[in-house]
Every structure is written in structure tokens, then in C-alpha cells.
C-alpha angles and dihedrals in degrees: 000000000000090000090054092050091049090051090050090050090051091048093049090046091052090050091051092049091048091049091049092048092048090048091052092048093047091045092053092048095046097039095097092048093048092048091054091049091044090229097117095101099048123125095230094087093051091046091051091050091049091049091050091049091051091049092052091048092049091048090051092049092047091051092053094044093049092048091050091048091049092050091049091049091049091049092050091048092050091049091049092048091049091051091049093049091046091052092049092049092048089050092050091047091051091048092051092047093050092044091053093049094049098053111159113255116243112247121239118251 
């Protein structure tokens, strides 16, 4: 489980780095255009970055929560199945034990 979480952390970290790198590249390419439009200092870019960061964090949390819920459901199902099988085997064992004790007596000839 810890290996899976470490892999998820690496994946999310790579996504964040890629998003930052893409943001830097786009910003450098669009800087002259934004300066001419005098929109370079607006808050919309920062707000979009914050929203994207929150979305990635929510996605990461949702992945972990759903995996934990799935693992718990699988464990509960396995425990229920084990109880069912145990009950069937106990019932079969009892039936065989009672059947062996109540053997029909051979009639006299």
C-alpha cells in the first residue's frame, strides 16, 4: 500500500512540475502580447493556477479515498465469503458425522 501511495505522490509531483513548466513556457511566449494589452498584472492567471492546484489536490485525495474504500469493501467481502464457506463446511462435517453414527443395522437372515 505504501508503494502505491509513493507512486501516486511521484505521479502528482510530475504533473505539478509539468504544469509549472508549461506555465513558464506559455508565460514567456505570451509576455509581449500581454504587455501590449496591459493584462500582465491581472489576478486571473494567479486565480487559475490556484484553482488548478486545488483541483489536483482534490483529485489526489479522491484517488486515495476511493482506493481505501475499495480495499475495505474487498476485505469485508472476503471475510463474509470465509464465514459462508466455514459454515457450509461445518454443516457438511456435522451431516457426515451424524450419518456415520446412524448407520442402518443389518437385518438378520
